[in-house]
N, C-alpha and C positions, 0 to 999 in steps of 0.2 A: 103236494110234490111239485117241485119246480122243473118243467120240462124244457128240454133244450135240443135243438136240431143242428147238425153239422153237416155241411155240404163241402165234400173234399174234391177239388178239381186237379188235373194235371197227373204228374208221374207218381210213382210208387214212393218216392221220398217224400213227397207232399202227403201222401197217405200215412206215412209213419208220424209225420208232425200232427196231423189231425188225431191219430190214435192217441198220441202222447197228451194233446190238449184234452182229449175226451176223458182220459184217465184222471188227470188233474181235476176236471170238472166233477167227475163222479165222486172223488174223494171229498170235494167241497160240498157234496150234498145235492148235486144236480142229477136229474134222471134223464137219459137219452131216449129221444123219440125218433121213430123213422118217419114221421108225418109232420111236416112244417106247420100245418095248420094247428097242431096241438101245443106248439112251442112258445114259450114266453120270450125265449132268446133265440135268434138264429145266427150261427156262426158259418161264414163262407171262407174256406181256405184256398186262395186263388193261385192261379199260374199265369205268368206273362212271358214265357219263353219265346214264343213266336206270335205273329199277328193273329192267328186263329185262336190261340189260347187266350190272348187278351180279349177278343171279342166274345168268347165263351164265358170268360169270367165276368165281363160286365153285363152280359145278357142274363146270366144266372143271378147276379145281384138284383137287377131290375125285376126280374120275375119274382124273386123271394120278397121284394119290397111290398108286394101286394098283401102279404100276410100280416103287415102292420095295419091294414084297413080291414081285412076280411077274417083274419084270424085272432089269436090271442097274443101275438108278437108285439112287444113294446121296445125291443131293442135288437138292433141288427149290427153285427161286428163282422168286418172284413179283415182277414189276415193274409199274411204271406207275400208272394211275389209281386202281385199287382200294386199295392201300396209302396212296396220297397222300390219299385222301378219308377212309379210316377210321383212318389212322394207327396208333399202337401198339396200339390195341384189335384190329387185324386179326391181330397176332401171337398174342393170347391165343385168338381165335376159330379160328385154324387153325394148331394145334401141329404139324401135319404138314410145315409148310413150313419150310425151313432159313433162307432169307434173304428179306427184303422190300426192295425198291428203289422209292422214290418217283419222281415224273417229273423231279426234278432230280438223279437219282443214276444215270442210265443209263450215265455214264462209268465207273462202279464195276463194271460187269457182270463183267469179268475176274477182279477180286478176289472177288466173290461166287461165281462159277462155281469158282474154283480153291481155295475154302475159306480165303482170307485173312481173311475176316470170320467172327466167331464165330457159331455157330449161334443161330437166333432173332433176329439183328440185324434191326432196322427202321430203315433209313437213309434219312432224309428231309430232305435239304439243301433250301434255299429255291430254288424253281424260278426266282425272278426273278434269281438269281445265275448261272445258266448262260450261256455264251457261244454265240453263233450264228456259226459260221464254216465252215471247211473240214472235212469228216468223213471217217472212214476209208472205204475202198472198200467199198461195200455188197455184201451177198450177196442177190441177187434171184432169185425163182422164175421170173419172166417175163423173157424176153430182148428182147421187141419192145416193151414198154410199161413206163413207170416213173412213179412219182410223185416229185415234186421239192418238198421243203419249203423254203419261202422265208421262213417266219417261225414263231415259237413264241408260245403265250399270247394273251390277248385283254385289252384295256383297257376293253371295254365292261361295262355292268352290267345285262344282260337278267335280269328277275327269276326266270325259270325255269331258269336256266344255272348250273351248277357250274364250268364250264371257267376262269374266271379264278382261282378258288381252287385248282384242280387244276394249272394250268400257268402262272400268274402273269400279269403284264402282257405286252402285246405286245413281242416282241423280234425285229426284223427282221434277217435275214442281210444282210451287205453284199452289193452286187451282184456284185462280182468273183467271190467264191466260188460264187455261184449259176451264174454263166456258165461258170465251170471246170467245175462238177459236170455241167452240161448237156452241154458238149463231151465229157467223159468217158462220159457215158451213150450219147451218139450214137455215139461211136467204138466202143462195145461192141455196136452194132447196134440200139439203141432207135429205134423209128419213131414213138413218141408220148410226149410229156412232159405230165403232169398236174400242174400247180402247185397245192400245197395249203398251208394255214395255217388258223388259227382264223377269221381275217377277212382273206382273201387280198387283197381290193381295197384294204385299208387299208395295205398294204405300204409301208414306207420312211419314214413320217411320224416314227418314233421314233429314226431314226439320227441320229448327230451332224451329218452333212450330208445332210439329208432328200432322198429319192429318191421320185418318184411312181410308182405302179404301171404307168402307161402308158409310162414311160420303160424300165421293166423289160422290159415286153412287147415294146417296139420293138427293144431290144438283143437280146433272145432271138430275135426274128424274123430278125434280121440273121446270126445265128450258126448256127442250126439247120438251115440248107438246106430240104429238103423234109420234115423231121420236123415232125409236128403238135405244136403247143403249145395246151394247153387249160387254163383255170383253174377251179378248184372252190372253193366255200365263199366266194363273194363276199357283199357286204353292200349293200343298197339305199341305204344313207346314204354309202357311201364309193365307189361307182362313179361315174366322171366321164364327161364327154362325151369326154375324151381316150382313155379306155379304149375306148369305142365306136368312136371314129375309128381307133384302132390296129387293132382287129379288122377294120374295114372296109378298111383299106389293105393288110393283109398276108395273103396266101392261106394261109400256113403257120400262122396264128393261127386256131384252130378258131372257127367262127361259132356259139358256144355259150356261153350266159350262165347260170351257176348261181348264183341269187340268192334264197336263203331268206328269204321275207317273213314267214312264221309266221301272219299273220292278215290281215285287211282292215278289220275294224270298228275304228274310232278309239278307242273306249272300252276295247277289249281290248288294242289295240297300246300304248296309254298305260300299262296295267297291266303289260304285259310289258316295258316299258322300252325299246320301239322308237319312235324319234323321227321317225316319217313318218306319212303318212295314205294313204288309198285314192287321192285325186286324185293324189298325187305318184307313187304306184306306177304308176298307169295311164299318166301322162305319161312315165315312165321306159320302160315297155315299148313305148309308141308310138314313142319316139326309137330305141330299139334296132332295132325292125322297120322303121323308116323308113330308117335308115342302112345296116343290114345286112340286106338282103332275104333271107328264107329262113333266117334265124337261129333256133336252138333255143333256147328259154328253159325252164329248169328251176327249180322252187322246192320248198320244204317248208312245210307248214302244221301247226299244233297245233290240235287241237280238244279240247274239254272243259277249257279254261283256267278258273281260278276266276272266277266272275261272268260267264262267256259265256252269254248268254240265247238263247233261240230266235231273236229278232230279229237278234242278232249273227251267228248261224250262218246264217241266211237271207241276210244280207248277204255273208258269205263265199262262199256257194254261188253267188250271183249274180256276185260278182267273178270266180271260177273260170270260169263260163260266159262272162264277157265277155273275159277275157284269153285263154282257151283255151291253157293251158300245153302245151308239148311233152311235158314230163316232169314228174310231180308226186308227191311223197312226202308222206304224211300220217301224223302221230303222235298218239296220244292223250296228253294231259298226264300227266306222271309226277311225282307229288308226293313230297317228302322233307322232313324237318324242317330240314335245313340249307339250304333254299332260301328266298329272300325271299318267293316267291309262296306259300309255305306259310302265311304270315300272312294272306293276302288273304281276304276274306269270300267266300262263294258257292261253295264247293268243289263241283264237279260229280261226280256218281256215276260209277263206271266204266261202268255200264249206259248212261248217257246218252252218254258220251264214245265208246263203242263204236258206238252207233247212228249217231251223227254221222260217225264214221270210215267206217262202211259206206256211209252215204248219199252222201258225198263221193267215196269211191273208186268207186262205181257210176257216178257222174256223169261222173268223169274217164275211166272206161274207154270210155264213148261218145265223149267228146271225143278221146281218143287214136285210137280207131278211124277217126273221121272225119279227123283230121290225117294219119294214116298213108296212107289211102286217096288223099289227094292227093299222096302221093309216087309212086304208080304211073306208070311211064313214064319217070321221072327216072333219070338216070345219076349215081351217086354213088361217091366213093372209099370203099373198104372195107378196114379193117385185118383180116386173116385171122388167126383165133386158134386154130381147133381144126377137126378133121375127124372126123365120127362114122362116116362110111362112104364108100366110094369116090364121088368126084364130089359130095359134099355137105359143105359147109364151114360154119362159124359165125364170125361177125366183127362188127364194129361200123363203121357209118358215121361220117364226121367229125362227125355230129350226135348220136352216143350215146356217153356216158361209160361207162368200165369199172365193172362191178358194180352200178351204181345203175339203169341204163336197160335197154331192151330190146336185143335183138341182131339181127343181119341173117343169115339163112340164104342161103347162095350155092350154087347148082348149076352144075355145068360139064357140058359135052357131050363125048362121045368125039370126038377130032379137033378140039375147039374150044379157046377160050382156057382156060388152066389157073389155079389158084389155089394159092399157096404159104404155108404157115403163117409169120407173122412179116413178110409183105409186104403192100403196099397194092394192092388189085385194083380195076379199074374195073367197076362192077356196075350193071346196069339193073334197077330195082325192077319186079317183075311181079305181086306180091300181098302181102297183109299178114295178120298175126294181131292180137289185141287190143293188144299191145305191141310186136310184133316185125315186121320186114320180110322178105320172101322176094325173091330176084332171081337173075339169071343173070350169069355173068362175060362180060365183052365182050373 
């Protein structure tokens, strides 16, 4: 049996690509292993969105090259955003790697793994030429939750973001293949579908017969039964009242709005290439909370952006205090020469950016603690995902997304209601931690 190991780095969208490649390789007769020491071929699906991701990708590749000496590995394939960003230069920098596949070359994974491509090949077809349709049966590690990619690429021009260059313009999948894949995932036992794209809420505008994102949400709500549907990576400019209304009208659409806003100060937003202001953001969040009471709102922010002044940062702090996000991720600005923002004046030092990061996260921790305390006494559905000891489980409420948010610890009592991994339990919240909930099964 030919054993193969896949290491997937970066975001959930990368994970879907890795699962699709794994599915194609399984169909080609490869057996997937969780131990790289047993693998004849190792595949690394990389991320290069920010400097830390680039460093992690390179470190991971170099770590896995040792299995060409100490293990059974005789072929190392690197795929995804790292070769797409650095192109042929990456082959010179990493001679230990046998093949490189860009983001438009995932369909060539079988050829790369079986040695049909010459060693040292750097295959970089135009990402804009890939088609978005039905995919091979994916190989997933989780049986009860799944990411469902609805589009690829991004047509926006945010000055700090490399994604349009790495993934091309937005290419939405037609709705029927999405619905078909959703049905297949549900038939396999999935209890939660998380919709992902670079700009999820802008879905469908590029199709030959345009489809709105809220139309897709409603269709999914009609076919998934009791399975949860959550969307991630939305955009404040493309979320419509129709999306809010769809979530309000369908209980299987998670009352969860992931809308990265990046900043609140108008002068910073303009430099970022984000075409909205603080007033519009506040109005959007007011409409969401008015129409979907109890909805969770998640966002991400960037601090230390070129030209961000102390006044701008104070405005951002006041904005966070005013909105009181349920979930908040903060990043320090990551500079690179191939970004438009690199040419902006007023580059902030890493020390200043880190101070602002620490200050903002400290404030968010207090907000999170207050938000979670208000959940005590409420009964929520929780998807059970793990058990660390008898009668103690870990899972997520309908208001918590996988990997990026906190978790919910669930206790059961002898003779009382039980919890089963992969199933949704009814849980009454009894206590909290800084970012996590504690409850008992009902």
